[in-house]
N, C-alpha and C positions, 0 to 999 in steps of 0.2 A: 478323165482326170483321176489320178491316183493320189490319195493322201498318205503321208507317212504314218507308220505305226507309232504308238506312244513311246515305245522303247527306242525309237530312232530319233526322237526329238532331243535337242540339246537341253541340258539341265538349266533351269532358270526359275527364279521366284520360289525356290524350295528352301525351307528352313530346316536344317538338320539339328535336332535337339542337342547333340554333343557340341555343336559349334555356335549355338545361339547364346547371346549375351544374357546373363541372368541379372535382372535389376535388383539391387540390394535396397529393399524398401522397409526393412524391419526397424530401422533407426528411429522412426517416429511413433513406435508403439507407446500407448499411454496407459492402457488398462492392465498391462502385465503380459506375461508370456505363459504358454501352456507347459505343464509338467506332467509326465506320465508315470504311473506306478506300474512297472512292467510285471509285477507279481499278479496284478488284477487284469492286465490286458489279455484279451482273447484273440488278438491278431485278426479282427474282423475287417480292418482297414476302412471302416466307414469314415474315419477322420480324413483319410487320404482321398476318398471319393468326393467328399464335400468341401475340402479346403479350397478356397478361391484363389489362394496364392501359391499353390504347389509347394507348401512349406513342410509337408509330411514326408519324412525320409523312409523309403522302403527299399531294402536290398535283398535280392534273392527271394522275393515274395514275403519278406518278414518286416514288420514295422520296426524301425530303429530309433525313431525320435523325430525331432523337429529341426528345420533349418531356420534358426532365429534371425539370419540375415534377411530373410524374405517374409517371415511371419509378422503380420500386423496386429496380432492379438485380438482378432475378431470374436473369438470364443465359440465359433461354429463347431470345432472339434470337440469341445467340452460338451456341447449340447447333443451331439450325435453319438457319443460313446455310450453303448448300451450297458456297460458295466461300471460306469463312473470311474474309469481308470485315469482320466485326464482332469486336472484342475488348473486353475490360473494362479500364478504367484506373481508378486511384484518383482520388478527388475532387480536383480542382485540377490534375491532370496532363493534358496533351494530347499 
């Protein structure tokens, strides 16, 4: 009996990130939202590593900010930032 190679199997059950629906869950944030001081940021991306909601935006390997549509305001990014470049602000404040 010969089994097919993995490359010969039909695609099924695969989630392609570019095609996956992104649940917009940031609308029920209560504590506020993260704000970054880019002058202090050292681009360590620890906020990206620890964010449970994938709300940290990184483009071409560089931290660019937050996707507030999915950020729930958990403050993990604030706690993980080694240079205190991220703080929490109330909704509507900048």
